[in-house]
Every structure is written in structure tokens, then in C-alpha cells.
DOFIDREN-922170 format. One record per residue (C-alpha): residue number from 1; chain; y, x, z. Coordinates in pm, 1 decimal, padded with zeros to 6 digits, always signed. Each point is the difference from the previous one (the first is absolute). Layout:
# DOFIDREN-922170
 resi chain        y        x        z
  NUM     A        Y        X        Z
...
//
This chain:
# DOFIDREN-922170
 resi chain        y        x        z
    1     A +11084.3 +08968.0 +06664.9
    2     A -00359.8 +00076.8 +00095.7
    3     A -00088.7 +00307.7 +00168.0
    4     A -00205.0 +00113.4 -00321.7
    5     A +00319.3 -00033.0 -00192.4
    6     A +00172.8 +00204.1 +00205.4
    7     A -00233.4 +00264.6 +00014.8
    8     A -00039.6 -00003.9 -00379.2
    9     A +00400.3 +00010.0 -00022.0
   10     A -00012.4 +00325.5 +00209.0
   11     A -00256.7 +00153.1 -00223.5
   12     A +00191.2 -00088.8 -00313.4
   13     A +00366.2 +00139.4 +00112.3
   14     A +00188.8 +00151.5 +00249.6
   15     A +00135.5 -00309.8 +00160.7
   16     A +00360.2 -00002.6 +00093.6
   17     A +00160.1 -00181.2 +00286.8
   18     A +00376.4 -00065.5 +00059.9
   19     A +00238.6 +00194.5 +00208.1
   20     A +00186.0 -00071.7 +00317.3
   21     A +00127.8 -00361.6 +00092.7
   22     A +00187.0 +00068.5 +00345.8
   23     A +00227.7 +00311.4 -00104.8
   24     A +00096.3 -00183.2 -00331.5
   25     A +00075.2 -00329.1 +00179.6
   26     A +00218.8 +00180.4 +00260.5
   27     A +00196.6 +00185.7 -00297.8
   28     A +00037.2 -00359.1 -00175.2
   29     A +00179.5 -00140.1 +00327.8
   30     A -00275.4 -00119.2 +00257.5
   31     A +00135.8 +00075.9 +00370.4
   32     A -00196.2 +00220.0 +00214.6
   33     A -00200.4 -00166.5 +00261.5
   34     A -00077.4 -00340.9 -00123.0
   35     A -00316.7 -00151.7 -00115.1
   36     A -00052.9 +00144.5 -00338.5
   37     A -00227.3 -00287.7 -00097.1
   38     A +00232.1 -00272.2 +00081.3
   39     A +00295.3 +00191.2 -00198.7
   40     A -00207.6 +00016.5 -00302.3
   41     A -00069.4 -00372.0 +00029.7
   42     A +00373.6 -00072.8 +00025.0
   43     A +00098.2 +00274.4 -00275.6
   44     A -00295.9 -00010.9 -00254.2
   45     A +00204.4 +00132.2 -00297.9
   46     A +00016.8 +00336.2 +00156.1
   47     A -00386.6 +00051.5 +00037.7
   48     A -00057.5 -00176.3 -00346.2
   49     A +00229.3 +00247.6 -00154.5
   50     A -00177.6 +00302.9 +00192.0
   51     A -00331.3 -00110.1 -00075.9
   52     A +00077.8 -00066.3 -00397.5
   53     A +00109.1 +00353.6 -00002.6
   54     A -00301.2 +00123.7 +00131.0
   55     A -00204.8 -00203.6 -00258.3
   56     A +00223.6 +00135.7 -00289.9
   57     A -00060.7 +00346.1 +00137.8
   58     A -00364.1 -00026.9 -00041.9
   59     A -00131.1 -00138.4 +00346.9
   60     A -00347.2 -00139.4 -00036.4
   61     A +00018.6 -00169.7 +00307.2
   62     A +00301.2 -00127.4 +00195.6
   63     A -00026.6 -00110.0 +00373.0
   64     A +00131.7 -00307.7 +00157.2
   65     A +00265.0 +00071.9 +00256.3
   66     A -00243.7 -00138.3 +00287.9
   67     A -00039.4 +00346.3 +00165.4
   68     A +00114.2 -00113.7 +00378.0
   69     A -00054.1 -00375.7 -00060.1
   70     A -00302.2 -00032.3 +00258.1
   71     A +00023.7 -00214.9 +00294.6
   72     A +00091.2 +00262.2 +00245.4
   73     A +00266.3 +00161.8 -00178.1
   74     A +00141.2 -00363.1 -00082.3
   75     A -00002.2 -00128.6 +00357.5
   76     A +00201.5 +00315.1 +00093.7
   77     A +00272.6 -00142.6 -00235.5
   78     A -00052.3 -00360.5 +00136.8
   79     A -00152.5 -00082.4 -00348.7
   80     A -00385.5 -00036.6 +00120.9
   81     A -00000.3 -00362.2 -00119.4
   82     A +00102.1 +00063.4 -00336.5
   83     A -00271.0 +00246.3 -00087.3
   84     A -00149.2 -00232.0 -00278.7
   85     A +00310.5 -00080.0 -00156.0
   86     A +00145.2 +00383.4 +00001.4
   87     A -00324.9 +00143.0 -00161.5
   88     A -00025.0 -00267.6 -00271.5
   89     A +00359.1 +00036.0 -00078.4
   90     A -00017.5 +00382.7 -00028.7
   91     A -00283.6 -00020.8 -00226.6
   92     A +00159.7 -00283.6 -00190.6
   93     A +00304.5 +00204.5 -00056.3
   94     A -00210.4 +00297.1 -00119.5
   95     A -00174.4 -00182.4 -00248.8
   96     A +00347.5 -00145.3 -00129.3
   97     A +00083.3 +00368.1 -00039.0
   98     A -00313.1 +00134.4 -00207.7
   99     A -00146.9 -00302.0 -00141.2
  100     A -00365.1 -00179.6 +00034.4
  101     A -00198.7 +00279.7 -00197.7
  102     A +00115.7 +00297.3 +00223.5
  103     A -00183.8 +00137.7 +00300.0
  104     A +00151.2 -00103.8 +00314.9
  105     A -00103.9 +00157.5 +00343.7
  106     A +00040.1 -00135.0 +00318.0
  107     A +00161.8 +00265.0 +00247.5
  108     A -00126.3 +00014.6 +00364.1
  109     A +00080.8 +00262.0 +00277.4
  110     A -00038.7 +00071.0 +00371.6
  111     A +00050.1 -00289.3 +00274.7
  112     A +00112.1 +00223.5 +00250.3
  113     A -00309.5 -00089.9 +00220.9
  114     A -00226.1 +00238.0 +00131.3
  115     A -00400.3 +00047.9 -00113.9
  116     A -00082.3 -00120.4 +00374.4
  117     A +00123.6 -00344.7 -00174.5
  118     A -00257.6 +00011.1 -00265.2
  119     A -00078.2 -00350.7 -00008.9
  120     A +00358.0 -00109.5 +00011.8
  121     A +00073.0 +00215.1 -00284.4
  122     A -00305.5 -00161.0 -00218.5
  123     A +00187.2 -00336.5 +00086.1
  124     A +00332.8 +00141.0 -00098.1
  125     A -00113.8 +00158.2 -00336.9
  126     A -00226.4 -00318.5 -00109.9
  127     A +00304.0 -00214.0 +00048.6
  128     A +00221.1 +00201.3 -00245.7
  129     A -00254.9 +00090.3 -00243.6
  130     A -00151.3 -00353.6 -00025.7
  131     A +00380.0 -00104.3 -00076.8
  132     A +00033.1 +00278.2 -00279.1
  133     A -00334.0 -00086.8 -00146.5
  134     A +00110.9 -00369.4 -00011.3
  135     A +00325.9 +00094.0 -00147.2
  136     A -00171.5 +00173.9 -00303.9
  137     A +00028.8 +00379.7 +00045.9
  138     A -00235.1 +00228.2 -00206.7
  139     A -00091.5 +00240.4 +00266.6
  140     A +00098.5 +00132.6 +00365.4
  141     A +00164.1 +00317.0 +00087.9
  142     A -00024.1 +00099.8 +00361.6
  143     A +00252.6 +00292.9 +00041.9
  144     A +00207.0 +00205.9 +00220.1
  145     A -00261.4 -00045.6 +00259.7
  146     A +00006.6 +00247.3 +00298.0
  147     A -00356.7 -00017.2 +00111.2
  148     A -00347.6 -00040.1 -00109.2
  149     A -00092.5 -00292.3 +00241.4
  150     A +00280.6 -00237.7 -00115.2
  151     A -00078.4 +00082.1 -00356.9
  152     A -00356.3 -00108.4 +00041.1
  153     A +00106.4 -00285.9 +00171.6
  154     A +00205.4 -00124.7 -00310.3
  155     A -00284.5 +00096.0 -00238.3
  156     A -00249.0 -00177.9 +00198.6
  157     A +00238.7 -00324.9 +00017.9
  158     A +00050.1 +00009.3 -00385.0
  159     A -00405.0 +00000.0 -00050.2
  160     A -00013.6 -00279.9 +00240.6
  161     A +00241.0 -00244.6 -00198.7
  162     A +00006.9 +00110.4 -00367.6
  163     A -00177.9 +00202.9 -00265.3
  164     A +00323.0 +00191.7 -00135.1
  165     A +00000.2 +00378.7 -00045.6
  166     A +00146.4 +00182.2 +00332.4
  167     A +00179.4 +00334.7 -00052.4
  168     A +00077.9 +00177.0 +00342.9
  169     A +00238.5 +00261.3 +00057.7
  170     A +00111.7 +00182.6 +00296.4
  171     A +00309.7 +00228.5 +00097.5
  172     A -00080.0 +00348.1 +00097.3
  173     A +00157.7 +00305.2 +00119.2
  174     A -00005.0 +00283.7 -00256.8
  175     A -00317.6 +00168.8 +00135.1
  176     A -00183.3 -00330.7 -00047.9
  177     A +00014.2 -00124.2 +00351.7
  178     A +00058.3 -00346.0 +00090.3
  179     A +00259.1 -00119.4 +00237.4
  180     A -00248.7 -00211.6 +00233.8
  181     A -00246.0 +00295.2 +00000.0
  182     A -00284.3 +00130.0 -00249.4
  183     A +00055.3 +00118.0 -00348.1
  184     A +00049.4 -00176.4 -00337.4
  185     A -00306.2 +00143.8 -00134.4
  186     A -00209.5 -00165.5 +00277.5
  187     A +00171.1 -00328.5 -00038.6
  188     A -00013.2 -00001.7 -00345.3
  189     A -00405.0 +00081.3 +00013.8
  190     A -00028.2 -00269.1 +00226.2
  191     A +00197.9 -00255.0 -00199.9
  192     A -00175.3 +00076.6 -00325.7
  193     A -00348.3 -00057.7 +00189.1
  194     A +00149.7 -00317.8 +00154.4
  195     A +00058.7 -00129.3 -00370.7
  196     A +00355.6 +00073.0 -00086.8
  197     A +00073.2 -00020.2 -00367.1
  198     A +00245.3 +00300.0 +00017.2
  199     A +00114.2 +00236.7 +00305.4
  200     A +00280.5 +00208.6 +00040.3
  201     A +00364.6 +00116.7 +00088.8
  202     A +00318.9 -00153.3 -00010.9
  203     A +00367.7 +00083.1 +00169.7
  204     A -00062.1 +00308.0 +00196.8
  205     A +00147.0 +00293.3 -00198.4
  206     A +00098.7 +00101.9 -00348.6
  207     A -00264.4 +00070.5 -00259.8
  208     A +00029.8 +00354.4 +00003.2
  209     A -00179.0 +00018.3 +00350.5
  210     A -00303.8 -00185.5 -00107.9
  211     A -00215.6 +00154.4 -00254.7
  212     A -00245.9 +00155.2 +00254.0
  213     A -00016.3 -00335.4 +00183.9
  214     A -00057.2 -00206.3 -00338.6
  215     A -00269.4 +00270.0 -00086.8
  216     A -00190.7 -00015.1 +00352.1
  217     A -00008.3 -00387.0 -00009.7
  218     A -00117.8 -00004.9 -00346.8
  219     A -00311.3 +00206.8 +00108.9
  220     A -00092.1 -00267.0 +00288.9
  221     A +00044.2 -00345.4 -00144.7
  222     A -00160.3 -00174.1 -00274.8
  223     A +00274.5 -00235.9 -00099.9
  224     A +00343.8 +00073.4 -00185.9
  225     A +00263.4 +00214.7 +00203.5
  226     A +00345.8 -00161.6 +00030.0
  227     A +00326.8 +00200.8 +00042.4
  228     A +00341.6 -00153.3 +00051.1
  229     A +00237.8 +00267.9 +00158.4
  230     A +00345.2 +00008.2 +00088.2
  231     A +00249.9 +00152.9 -00243.3
  232     A -00005.6 +00335.8 +00212.3
  233     A +00113.4 +00036.2 +00363.8
  234     A +00326.5 -00197.8 +00097.5
  235     A +00314.2 +00115.4 +00168.9
  236     A +00208.0 -00269.4 +00200.3
  237     A +00364.4 -00009.3 -00064.5
  238     A +00286.4 -00055.9 +00221.2
  239     A -00031.1 -00366.3 -00084.8
  240     A -00369.8 -00040.0 +00089.1
  241     A -00106.4 +00003.4 -00362.6
  242     A -00314.2 +00176.2 -00104.9
  243     A +00055.4 +00265.7 -00302.1
  244     A -00327.2 +00108.2 -00156.6
  245     A -00050.6 +00370.4 -00130.9
  246     A -00156.9 -00063.3 -00340.2
  247     A +00118.9 -00165.8 -00319.4
  248     A -00202.4 -00190.0 -00231.8
  249     A -00084.8 +00310.1 -00216.8
  250     A -00124.4 +00234.1 +00296.4
  251     A -00179.0 -00300.0 +00135.7
  252     A -00198.5 -00065.6 -00334.1
  253     A -00107.8 +00359.9 -00043.5
  254     A -00154.2 -00016.0 +00352.3
  255     A -00163.3 -00335.1 -00040.4
  256     A -00158.5 +00152.8 -00322.5
  257     A -00135.5 +00302.3 +00235.3
  258     A -00155.1 -00274.5 +00207.9
  259     A -00155.3 -00229.7 -00277.5
  260     A -00163.2 +00373.9 -00106.7
  261     A -00113.6 +00027.3 +00367.6
  262     A -00173.8 -00333.3 -00025.4
  263     A +00237.9 -00273.3 +00055.9
  264     A -00103.4 -00332.3 -00200.7
  265     A +00267.4 -00245.9 +00130.5
  266     A +00376.9 +00135.6 +00030.6
  267     A +00337.1 -00122.4 +00095.4
  268     A +00298.2 +00050.9 +00189.5
  269     A +00109.9 -00072.6 +00348.8
  270     A +00333.9 +00056.0 +00195.1
  271     A +00292.1 +00113.5 -00215.3
  272     A -00170.1 -00054.3 -00327.1
  273     A +00133.4 -00241.7 -00264.4
  274     A -00109.6 -00145.1 -00349.8
  275     A +00115.6 +00340.4 -00155.7
  276     A -00220.0 +00189.1 +00211.9
  277     A -00286.5 -00220.1 -00112.3
  278     A +00114.4 +00029.9 -00355.7
  279     A -00009.4 +00377.4 +00018.9
  280     A -00348.8 -00017.3 +00168.1
  281     A -00152.7 -00231.1 -00257.7
  282     A +00125.4 +00250.2 -00293.6
  283     A -00182.4 +00298.7 +00187.0
  284     A -00287.5 -00159.7 +00136.0
  285     A -00135.5 -00332.6 -00181.2
  286     A -00324.7 +00065.2 -00203.8
//
């Protein structure tokens, strides 16, 4: 997919992403504390069923589960030498799930390195992005980022190795502040100017707390605004499970408010399922 094709797509419709991956894999039996990417490679049918569920619910784009499959995170698991194999396998599983004519995004997130290691960050992201591009993803989504500098490194790395659309999404406090300093408004404006194809928020809080944030982001950027929140705020049970406060209907109602506030690309993060995406599609897709 070219950047121009992506721009046209966002002008034609409210683009619907998928929902959560990790919380659904845990419900499907994935043990806690293991390498999610390796587990998916060994248990592909679980993710295939989930991704087909999102496709049937109305998602326009499904993300390959390559979220933490960068060299830093894989080396912590003793899997650094398998980075190419794992990323290609995960993209291939997603293609098997949704077919060749459906949009698949390569998913990237934080490396755990600080902004002082900017050159190393560029190398880490360039390596994974090159593998994802060669594996045939249609776009890249840099998500759940904690600070601007690392997000900028991922965007710069993408521009150095491919011409795919790049969506940049950070996680925030409910007042719009970033965990590593600054605000989402400063960050999205900077990323927009730097050439991101969409900017916004994911994870963080529920959609009921984001209307003002979305309105203010929309005022400060010249690219589509992305919102992929959690299913409300979680409570943790005695067994360590997260229980989210919003059901599918309430979530979709608040997502409709965010579309009216200026969100162009929407989806769900932790706690959401294909049923949530189906309800969002019914309320929000134009």
C-alpha cells in the first residue's frame, strides 16, 4: 500500500482497526510471562481464529502480532538470532488468517532503550521494519509508545528502509501527558510534521476519557487521528486477571463520540474482542 493510497482510504471512510491481541490470547490459554511471539508461532490457530473474528466484525486492517519482536525484546528471551524467522512467520500466519487482499499492518512497539541510545534505536527499528516490509505488510503501526523520542526513531527508521504508510500511536495519562515527559499534543504535532501518515493514542484509558484529547489533537495536526483505547479501566482480580469496565455497547457509544470529535482511524486495545469491533463498526463506520 502506498502512502497516497492510505491517505485516500482515510478520506473515504472511518478506518476500523482490530482489537486486542494479548488479553485475548491469555483468555485462550497462553501462559503468563512467556514470549508472546514465540507462543503464537507454536500455536497459530489461536491467533488465526481471533484475526478472522476481527475481519468478520468489520476491521479494515488487522495487525500482525509482531508487537515486541524487535531484537532487544527477543534477546531478553534468548531469541535474538531468530528475529527474521519469527517476524516472517507472524506475518505469514496473519496472511493465512485474512487472505492476500486484506490489509495487514506490521506492529512495532518500544524497545526498552532510552532516547540517549538514539543511534541504537534506529538500528533496532530498521532491522525489524526491513524484515516486515520484505514479508509483505501493507503498512506499519508504531504503538503503545511511552515517549516522543523513541517514536521519532521508529518513524525515521521506517523512512530510511521503506515507503510504507506509518501510523504512530502513544499511550497517555487521561490529561494527555506522556509517561516519559511532554504531552500527546506536542508529540503528535511533531510526528505529523516529521511525516507520519497518522498519529494518535492507544491503550491508556477508556474512550470515555478521551473526547477533549482527540479534539485538541485534531486541531494541531494535518494527518488522520488514530484512537485505539482500552475497554475502560481495569480492575485486577485475586488471580491476577484484568477485568475491564466497559462492555461492547458502551465502548461503541463512546467511540462514536470520538469519531465526532475528530478520530479518523479507530479500534480497540486491551480488553476488547471481535464483539467490540462489531459494535463499533455498526455505530461508527461511514
